[in-house]
N, C-alpha and C positions, 0 to 999 in steps of 0.2 A: 464483530456487527459490521454493517453496510454502511457505505459515508454515503450525503447523499447521488443523486442519482448517475450511481456508482462508477465518481468517476475513484482511485487513483489520484492517491495523499500525494503532494513534492514535498521534494525534501526542502527543511528549515532549516536558517543555514542561523547566525547570530553573528551582532556582531562587536567587539570590541571596543572595552575604552581605548588601545592601545591599536589597535584597528584589525588586530588579528581579528579573522571572518574561521569561527570554525564551525563546522556542518553536525546540526544536533539532529535531526532528524532522518539518513535518506530519502532517494524518493520510492516511492509504492512499485513494487513493479506488479505483471500478467502474476504472476504465480504466487503471490502474496493475497491475490485477488479470491482467486479459490479455494486459500491454502481451508478452510475452516470450513468447506463442503463435503460432502458428504458421500459420494455420487455409487461409491459399492454400495447399495441398498439399491438401483435403482431396478429394476429388469433390461430396458434400451434404454442409449440414453441417444439422441442423433443433436446433429447443431444443423 
């Protein structure tokens, strides 16, 4: 699916009671944004 306005999601951090910070989701990259799109079906694709 797509995010609102096509913005990539930032990472999410969890602060534990003992003060430890744990990354629970990494930041999305441009590759993630296009990972679900299938460009093979297009005859011509230009940017």
